[in-house]
C-alpha positions, 0 to 999 in steps of 0.5 A: 074947142078950137075953131078950124076951117069950114071945109064946105066953103074951102072945098065946095066941090068935095062937099058937093060930091059927098052930098051927091052920095048922101042924096043917092042914099036918100033915094036908094030904097033903104028906109030913112030910119034904118040909114039914120040908125046906121049913121048914128051907130057909126058916129057913136063908134067914131065919137063924132058929136056933131053927127051923133047930135044930128042923127039922133035928132033925125031919128026922133023926127021919124018917130023912133022912141027915146028908149030905142035911141038911147040903147043904140050903143048897147043894141045887142042887150036890147035886141027886142027893140030892134028888128032883124034887119036893124040888128044885121045893119048895126052889126055890119056897121060896127064891123065895117067901121072897125074894119082894121080890127074886124076884117069884116068877118064872113059870119057878119057878112053872111048874117047881113046878106041873109036879110038884105038884097045885094043892092041893099047890102051895097047901099048899106055899105056905101052909107057906112062908108059915107058916114065914116068919111063925114065923121072924119071931117066933122071931128077933124074940123071940129064941127059944132053940134046943134045942142052946143050951138043952142046952149052957147049961141054959137054959129054952125060951121 
């Protein structure tokens, strides 16, 4: 993997703005583990190793079981491990992340709106959008996942 620029150092104002949105979401009222679950699923879809690593670790710290964690990509087949709100959030996360393909269809929106308030749905969509942006930064600038750093002694970007 080639080393690329550290966008946080080169564009600290932009990094601070993204962090401001992240901080808003941390206090918006949605459960932290739900936000991390959505962050993980979005990152899996986008293939961002840095973010997959980070949010898997965050979920483990909140007490999410390994069984549930490894089945996030196949959550529909493992529905009984996920609450109705988690299922709706994951479906909405997939739809919004793949918006060019899905168009965020009405049935997925309505199912999500049935279990989240308008503010929660807005905040959830902001979280999905933020993670999509972070994934594009992480992949574009080849951020090194903690697991790789641990294995190779590499330093984070």
